[in-house]
N, C-alpha and C positions, 0 to 999 in steps of 0.2 A: 122182222128179224131175218127172214129169208134173204132179203137183199144184202144184209150185212154179211151173211154166210157166203153168198155168191161173190160179193166183192172180195172177201178174204181169200176165197179159192182162186180168184183171178190174180190177186197179188202173189199168192203162194206159187202159182204157175209161172208168173213173171220172174220171181226170185229164183226158182228152180232153173229156168232157162238162162238167167244171168250167171248163176253159179256154174252151169255147164260151160258157158262161154269163158268164164274166168279160168276154169281148169284147163281149157284148151288154148288159152292165150299164149302167145309166143314172146311177148315183150312186157316189161314192167309198165310201160306207158299204157299199153292196152289193158292190163290188169287194173291200173289206177282208174282209167275211165269207167270200166265195168263196176269197180268198187263204188265210185261216185253214183252210178245209176242205182246200185243196191241201196245206198244210203237214202236216196230220194224215195224209193219204194218203202223203205222202213219208216221214214217220216210220214208217208201217206197212210201206212197201216196204223201207226200210233194215232194219227189225227182221226181216223175212222173209229178207233176204239174209244177215244175220249168223247167223240160226238155221240156214240151209242150210249155211253154211260150217262151223259147229260140228259138223254131222252128218257131214261128210266125213272 
């Protein structure tokens, strides 16, 4: 279970950094690219949650 928590923390940190970049972005195209990166991380987080549930 610790590895799942560590992984979640890493994803949370990555999302936080992306959000900070998003807020500082100066153009819509830059915001769009960052939003796509956020979506990929969100998908990864959901995949990890479902994998953990299958292991229970």
